[in-house]
C-alpha positions in Angstrom: -0.9 168.4 13.2 -0.9 165.0 10.6 2.3 166.7 8.7 4.5 166.9 12.3 4.0 163.4 12.9 4.7 162.5 9.3 8.0 164.5 9.7 8.8 162.7 12.9 8.2 159.4 11.9 10.3 159.8 8.3 13.4 161.3 10.7 13.2 158.2 13.2 13.5 155.8 10.0 16.6 157.8 8.8 18.3 157.8 12.2 17.5 153.3 12.4 18.8 153.3 8.8 22.3 155.3 9.5 22.7 153.0 13.3 22.4 149.8 11.1 24.7 151.0 8.2 27.5 151.9 11.1 27.0 148.2 12.8 27.2 146.4 9.5 30.9 148.0 8.7 32.9 147.8 12.0 35.7 146.0 11.6 36.5 141.9 12.8 32.7 140.8 12.4 32.9 140.0 8.9 32.5 135.6 8.6 35.0 133.7 6.9 34.4 133.0 2.8 34.3 129.3 2.5 35.6 128.3 -1.1 35.1 124.6 -2.1 36.9 123.7 1.5 39.2 126.2 2.0 39.0 128.6 4.4 40.2 132.4 3.8 41.1 133.7 7.2 40.4 137.4 8.6 42.9 139.5 7.6 44.1 140.0 11.3 44.4 136.1 11.8 47.7 134.9 11.6 48.1 132.0 8.9 48.7 128.8 9.9 52.5 127.6 9.0 52.9 124.6 7.7 55.2 121.7 9.4 58.7 121.7 8.8 59.7 118.9 6.0 62.6 116.7 7.8 64.6 114.8 4.7 64.2 111.2 5.2 67.2 109.0 5.1 68.4 107.6 2.2 67.2 103.5 1.7 69.9 101.3 3.1 72.0 99.5 0.3 72.4 96.0 0.8 75.6 94.9 1.0 77.1 92.2 -1.4 76.6 88.5 -0.6 79.6 86.3 -1.0 78.9 83.2 -3.4 78.9 80.4 -1.9 80.8 78.6 -4.4 84.0 81.0 -4.5 87.0 79.2 -4.9 85.4 75.3 -5.5 86.3 73.5 -8.4 84.3 73.9 -11.4 83.7 77.4 -10.6 85.2 80.9 -12.1 85.1 84.1 -9.9 85.4 86.8 -12.6 88.6 89.4 -12.5 88.8 92.5 -13.9 89.0 92.4 -17.9 87.4 89.1 -18.3 84.7 88.7 -21.0 82.3 85.8 -21.1 84.6 85.0 -24.8 87.6 84.8 -22.8 86.7 83.0 -20.0 85.1 80.0 -22.4 88.4 80.1 -23.7 90.6 79.6 -20.6 88.1 76.8 -19.1 88.0 74.9 -22.6 83.8 76.0 -22.7 81.9 77.4 -24.8 80.3 81.4 -23.9 77.1 80.6 -25.1 77.3 77.4 -22.6 78.6 79.6 -19.8 75.7 82.4 -20.5 73.1 79.1 -20.4 74.7 77.4 -17.4 74.6 80.5 -15.3 71.2 82.1 -16.6 73.1 85.2 -17.8 70.3 87.3 -19.2 72.9 89.6 -21.1 76.1 87.7 -21.9 77.9 90.9 -22.5 77.8 91.8 -18.7 79.4 90.1 -16.1 80.8 91.8 -13.2 84.2 91.3 -10.9 83.6 89.1 -8.3 80.8 87.5 -9.8 81.0 83.3 -9.6 80.0 81.3 -12.7 80.0 78.0 -13.2 82.7 76.7 -16.1 81.5 72.6 -15.8 77.8 71.2 -17.2 75.5 71.4 -14.2 75.5 67.3 -14.7 78.7 66.4 -15.2 80.0 66.1 -11.4 83.2 67.9 -10.6 85.8 65.2 -9.6 88.4 65.9 -6.2 91.4 63.2 -6.4 90.8 61.8 -2.7 94.0 62.2 -0.9 95.5 58.4 0.4 95.4 57.9 4.2 98.0 55.3 5.8 96.6 53.0 7.7 97.3 53.2 11.2 97.4 49.0 13.3 96.2 50.0 17.0 98.9 47.8 18.9 97.0 45.5 22.3 97.8 47.5 25.8 99.1 45.5 28.6 97.0 44.1 31.1 96.7 46.0 34.6 99.0 45.1 37.3 101.8 43.8 34.4 105.4 44.8 34.8 106.0 48.4 33.3 109.5 47.4 32.3 108.1 43.8 30.7 107.3 44.0 27.1 104.5 42.9 25.6 104.9 39.4 23.5 104.9 39.6 19.7 102.8 37.7 18.0 104.0 34.6 16.2 103.6 35.3 12.4 101.5 32.3 10.2 103.8 30.4 8.8 101.3 29.5 5.6 100.7 33.9 5.2 103.3 35.6 3.4 105.5 39.0 4.5 103.1 41.9 4.9 104.8 44.9 3.2 105.0 47.6 5.2 102.7 50.0 3.4 100.6 49.5 0.1 101.0 51.3 -2.7 97.6 53.4 -3.8 96.5 51.7 -7.5 95.1 54.0 -9.4 92.2 53.3 -11.0 92.1 52.5 -14.9 90.4 55.4 -17.1 87.5 54.4 -18.6 87.3 52.5 -22.5 85.5 55.7 -23.2 87.4 58.7 -22.2 91.1 56.9 -23.0 89.4 57.1 -26.9 88.5 60.6 -26.7 91.8 61.7 -25.2 93.3 60.4 -29.0 93.0 63.0 -31.3 94.7 63.2 -34.0 95.6 67.0 -35.2 97.2 67.9 -38.6 98.7 71.4 -39.1 96.3 74.6 -39.8 99.0 76.0 -41.8 101.4 75.2 -44.9 103.3 78.3 -43.9 106.7 78.5 -42.3 107.0 78.2 -38.6 107.6 82.1 -37.1 107.1 81.5 -33.7 107.1 78.6 -30.9 104.4 77.5 -27.8 106.5 79.3 -25.2 105.0 79.2 -21.4 107.6 81.9 -20.0 107.0 84.5 -22.5 103.2 84.0 -22.6 103.2 82.2 -26.1 100.3 80.6 -25.9 100.8 79.1 -29.0 102.1 79.1 -32.6 102.8 81.8 -35.1 102.6 80.6 -38.8 103.7 82.8 -41.5 101.8 83.2 -45.4 100.5 85.4 -47.5 96.9 87.8 -46.8 94.1 84.9 -48.4 95.8 82.1 -47.3 93.6 79.1 -46.7 93.1 78.3 -42.6 91.9 75.0 -42.2 90.2 72.6 -38.9 93.4 70.5 -37.3 90.6 68.1 -36.2 86.9 67.3 -36.5 84.9 69.9 -34.3 82.1 72.1 -33.5 82.4 76.0 -34.3 81.8 77.7 -30.9 82.6 81.2 -31.7 83.9 82.9 -34.8 84.2 86.7 -34.4 86.3 89.3 -33.3 85.2 90.2 -30.1 88.6 88.9 -28.0 91.1 91.8 -27.7 94.7 91.1 -28.7 93.1 87.8 -31.3 91.8 89.8 -34.0 89.0 87.6 -36.4 89.0 84.5 -34.2 87.9 81.2 -34.9 87.6 78.5 -31.9 86.8 74.6 -32.1 85.4 72.5 -29.8 86.9 68.6 -30.3 85.3 67.0 -27.8 85.2 67.7 -23.6 89.0 68.0 -23.7 90.3 69.7 -26.5 89.8 73.5 -28.5 91.7 74.8 -30.7 92.2 78.9 -31.8 92.6 80.2 -35.0 93.7 84.2 -34.6 94.2 87.6 -36.7 92.2 86.0 -40.0 91.4 88.2 -42.7 87.9 86.3 -43.5 85.7 83.8 -41.3 84.0 80.9 -43.4 82.6 79.7 -40.4 79.3 80.5 -38.3 79.3 79.0 -34.6 77.5 75.9 -34.2 78.5 74.8 -37.4 80.2 71.3 -37.4 83.1 71.4 -39.6 85.9 68.2 -40.9 89.6 68.2 -40.3 91.1 70.0 -43.2 88.3 72.0 -44.2 88.6 75.4 -45.0 87.6 77.5 -42.3 89.0 81.1 -42.9 91.4 83.0 -45.0 94.5 84.3 -43.5 94.9 88.2 -42.4 97.2 90.6 -39.8 93.8 91.7 -38.3 94.8 92.6 -34.5 98.6 92.2 -35.4 101.9 93.1 -37.0 102.1 91.5 -39.9 100.1 88.5 -42.0 100.2 85.6 -39.9 98.1 82.4 -38.1 98.3 82.4 -34.4 97.4 78.5 -33.7 96.7 77.1 -30.5 96.0 73.7 -28.6 94.2 73.7 -25.7 93.7 70.8 -23.3 90.6 71.6 -20.8 91.1 75.4 -21.0 94.8 75.2 -20.5 96.9 76.0 -23.3 99.6 73.6 -24.7 102.2 73.1 -27.0 101.0 72.6 -30.4 103.7 71.2 -31.7 103.1 68.1 -28.9 100.2 67.4 -31.1 100.9 68.2 -34.6 103.1 65.3 -37.1 106.6 66.5 -37.6 107.0 68.4 -41.4 
């Protein structure tokens, strides 16, 4: 009897174990597995799709604001092909001064349309006043007076001299300092023959003087070297001297430069040797510029 009871209990235990195993193997009842905050879904659970990425609009580019000084006296608007050296030559200033006055971090990078100051910040720009004719008001006739009766002209005083119809504008005399500064005695920068003269119509901005390679090039007057290099197209190895606030002289196509920028030179001092850099032959191209504008050197040089 005891053996039968033991067999019955073993059978019941086996049946229960099989039932538990079958329940645990049913699909869809397994718990999600957590992996460092990431939940792995069941096989039959739809995977969530990421939200579509909408491309953002490109940032708006600010429009260039026109400089308020454009077109005003003492300012220059950069054109295509300009360099700071050329602007300095055309304005009668040192390119280093232009870079400093305009706070240019890289003087070799200027943009078309950029407005540059070409006069010293402490120097006021003088604009000539326009003369206005003086108008004298005539008295109106009293109310009730006859329209046809002309107003009596006032009798001139016997002692007062007759006044001219219009008073001429008397120009203010230039200061003695400006007059002295304007008087510069230039000398010929070379002893060679004159090849070509100044001709504004043909865009010849100076004179060409012939010679042999290595001939001396002399400073035409006392001054300061504001440029000594070969960075200006069409001039070759070039020296520019600043003599005062009005005058510059330029010496182009040199073979060798004997002075450096910021160096002071004396009239007649040898500053270069004649050559043919950026030219078709050995020659010296010499310019005189007054306030940046080319003028005929023959009017400033002594007769030979």
